[in-house]
C-alpha positions, 0 to 999 in steps of 0.5 A: 687491870682489876679482877672485875676488869679481867672478868669483863675483859674475859667476857668480851669475846663471847659477848661480841659473838652473841651480839654479832649473831643477834645483830649482824649489822653491828659488825658491818657498822663497826668495820665502816666506823674503823675504816672511817677512823683510819681515813680520818687519822691518815688525813690528820696525821700525814706528817710527823709534826702532826703527832704533837696534837695527838693528846688534844684529839684524844681528849676531844674524842673522849669527851664526845664519846662520854656525851654520846654514852650519856644521851644513850643512857637517858633514852634507854631510861625513858623507854624503860619507864614507858614500858613499866607504865604500860604494864601497870595499865594492862594489870588494871584492865585485866582486873576490870574485865574479871569484874565485868565477867562476873556481872554478866554471869550473874545477869544470865542466871537471873534472866533464865529464872525470869523466862518461866514467868514471861511464859505465863503472860502469853495468855494475857497478851492474846486476850488483850489482842482479841479485846482490841480487835473486838473494840475496833469492830464495834466502833467501826460498825456504824461506818462500815454499814454506811460505806455503800450508801455514802459511795452511792451518794457521792457518785450522784454528787459527782454526776451532778457536778456538785464537786465540793460536796462530793469531795467532802464525802470522798475525804470522809470515806478515805479517812474511814478506810485509813483508820481501819487499816491503821487499827488493823495494823496496830492490832497486828503489831501487838500480836507481834506480826505484820498486817496480813495480805488477806486483811488488806485485800478484805479492806480494799475490796470493801472500799473498792468504790472509793478508788472508783470515786477518786477516778470519777471525780478526777475525770470530772475535774479535768473536764472542767479544767479543759473547758476552763476558757469557755466556763470563764466566759459563762459560769466560772463556778465549776472551775473555782470548785475544781481549783479548791478541790485541787488545793485541798488535795495538795494540802492533804498530800503535804500534811500526810507526807510530813506526818507519815514520811518516816520509814520505821516499823512504827510509822503510819503508812500513807493511805492508798493512792497518796500522794495524788499530785493533782496540782501538777495534773492541773497544769498538765491538763491545761497544757493538753487543752491548749495543744488540742487546738493544734491537733486537728490542723492538717496540711490540706486545710492550710495549703497555699494562701490558707496558711497565712489565714491559719496563722492569723486565726492562730494569732487571734485565738491565742490572744483571745485566750490569753486575755480570758486567762489574764482577766478572768481565770487569773482571779479564780486561782491562788496567786502562786499559780501564775496562771498567765505564765503557765498558759504562756508556757503551754501556748509557746510549747504547743506553737513550737511543736505546731510550727515544727510540723508546719515547717516540715511540710513541702511549702512554697515560697509564699508559705515559707514567707508567711511562717518566717514573718509570723515567727520573727515579726508578728509573734513578738510584736505589740499585737501579740506576745510583745503586748505591754501586759504580756512583756513582763510575763514573757521575760519571766518565763524565758521561753526562747525562740519559736523556731531554733536558729538551725530551723530558721536557717533551714527555712530560709534556705528552703525559701531561697531555693523555692524562690530560685526555682520560680526565678529560674522559670520566669527568666527562662520564659522571659528569654523565650519571649525575647527570642520571639521578639527578635523575629518580629517584622518591626523595629524594637520598642524605644524608651522615653529617651529614644533608646532601643529596648525590649521587655527582658530587662524590665521583667528581670529587674522588677522580679529581682528587686521585688524578691529582694524587697520581700526578703528584706521584710524578713531580715537582712540575712534573707535579703542578702541570700536572695540577692546572691541567688538572683545574681547567680541566676542572672549570670546563668541567664546572661550566659544563655543570652550570649549563646542565643546571640551567637545562634541569632548571628549564625542564622542571619549569616546563613541567609542575610537576605531573609525578610525575617531578619530585616531588623537583625541589626536593630535587635542586636542594638536593643540587646546591647541596651538591655545589657546596660539596663541589666548592668545598672540593676546588677550594681544596684543589687550588689550595693544592697548586699551587706558587707558581712556576706563575704565568705559565707558561701562555699561556692564561687561568688556570682559574677554577672558583670563579667557575663554581661561584659561577655554578652555585650562584647559578643553583641558588638562583635556581631554588629561589627560583622553586620557593618562589614557585611554591608560594606563588603560589596563596596570594598573591592572598588576601593583604591583602584584606578576608577576610584582614583578617577571618579572617587567611587565607592567612597560616597556609598561607603559613607552612606552605609557608615552614616546609616549604621552610626545613626542606628548606633545612636539608639544604643545607651551610652557607653556602648554607643560610643564603643560601637562608633569607635569600633566602626571607626577602627573597622573602616580604617582597617578595611581601608588599609587592607584594600591598600595592601591589596596593591590594586593601584601601583603608581607609575609616576609622581603625578599618580602618587600625588593624585593617590595621596590627595584622594586618600586625604579627601576620603579621610576628610569624608570619614572625619565628617561622619565620625565628628559626633565622637568628638562632641561626646568626648569619647575619642580614643587616645590613638585615632585610627583615622590619623593613619590615612594622612600619614600613609598619604604623606608616605606616598606623596613624598617626592624624594625617595631618599627620605623614605628611611626617615619617613618609615622611622617615624611611621614605625614610631607611631605604629609599632605593629607595622611589619616589613611586609606592610612597608614593602607593599607601601614601597611597591605602591609608590613604584619609584623605590630602588632596590638599595633604598628598599633594602636600607628601609627594610634593614632599618625597620628590622633593626629598630622594631620597638616593642608594643607600648602598654595600652596600644591597640594594633592596626596592622596586626589584623591586616594580612599582606597577600603573598607575592606573585613573583614567579622566581626569586633569588635565594638571598639571605633576605628570602632565607 
């Protein structure tokens, strides 16, 4: 090791300590590097034979270390060169700053030497300011002396409506005022101070008449503009003069804004009262003139039919004014005014406000109809704003609707509620008239086909159809709402009608012989015919409704057809009750021994049935067939009920034959009475009259042992027959042994079939009277 190496080697520990003290991170980095190197070496030289490649690894790492040292030296060299260049730039800047500092000191010395010379010029400046003020005063003296006379002359011209001359004089006065203010402003600027408030007040006071003239001229101008429609038909010259003055003022406003629109201290200020914006005032006054036509309109002046007349007069006045504007006033203004469009806008806005006020009134249905028809149809029709000469202007302006969508909906709802109130009142009155007709001592009226009817369906039908037709003139939506409302009221009416029928029947049952109820049945039949007419009217109204109406109503939809069905069923039930009431005196004599011998009271029963069926012919189909069917069922049920009373118990085979034969004869009489059903094609699927021959065959049967088979067939045809009914039939025969009875009833109990769908029971409504036996054994059957 050389001496230099020893020296450096001796210095290394101290250098290392100093480096560690300055950069503690170096020691940590060195430890990490040594650890990484040890880890790498332990991985590479894990076996002895790997040490053969130690020289290769040493050489490679030496080369890598030399390369890193070279790059580090190059980087440090570049940093040192940059630092040197920066130091040179700082030295040059320091020298330049030294020169500038010397120049500033020299300028300050020269400025202090010139300050004494400037003080000597102050007296010259004061003399110059005074000279300028005197020169302005001398030059403005003629104008100042003539200001008052010009103001008086201009006032006279304004009063005589020589507007163009008055405006020319006014412009001269304003120009003088502006020039004087500017001269004073310039003089004050030369003196180094702003124009004093005192000077401004002096000028304003001297020219105070000018501001009053401006107001007076504006007042006259707007009076002319307000009466432009009247002037256009007589003498449009004042209106033309007013428009020329407005355009002059607008041009002067624009010129002054362009010339003096700056904000600097040397910029000339705008004259007092500028800009005037008289063109905007022109259109504002025009709109106020249009709105003045609607201000005097009150609720009382347009009440009832007067509203339609008012809207018609409004239409005529608006179109007349538009024609005047389009043909006369449009030629008196510059093209860029678009006066027709402006008048359209003003008229439309005023109409919007006016109609909003009208809509807020407490209007009746006719008044609401007039407003809706005027807004939706007349206003945009060719007779008004849809006029060929106005369509283009309307499209340009995009004015929008007269009444908003929400406002129209509110008006329509208002209309429907008003009509509903009227319809409800009329329906109530019609129902009261109907109830009074029921007490008449004569038959109901008949139509051209001979069917009973009263005035109720005609009144209701015409009222609802007329309301729907009127509402359709406004639109389908209102028509649908009106029909919907009518159906609700129809349903309410039919519910009250049904209650009235119930009360009518209750009064009749209290005193059936009352002469006031002599035509009770006839009016019941007329009520049924009325319901048929109302049903057709209801279906017609429902067909008129739009399909899109579904789902628009929050409440339950009306169902007048269901109410009609309930009313018809109630009326039919009352008719059948009356038939039963008329048959009741004759029924006790049925199926008795006198009946078996003489045949009474069957002919009388047939007479009652014929009389009733003849009246049923006065009812409109299909209820006529329904009544005939119900009468047939009632007759059969009452006949079987009489049979179940066991008024006649056979004692021999001959009596059984006679009983069966008489039942067959009765069946033939009943069939002859009800033959009309077959001709009308309304015979029910299960003819109740077919039961009588079956029962006759059951009674006529000679061999009791065949009763089991007979009962089986009877139960198959009439599954609602019970053991009690069969037991009564066996009792009537009078020849059935206990064994056969038990076998028959056991068979019936075991083979009781369910009632088929659509089957109408007969025996269910026939109760068997309780047994009159004084004693019975406690058998299983009784239990």
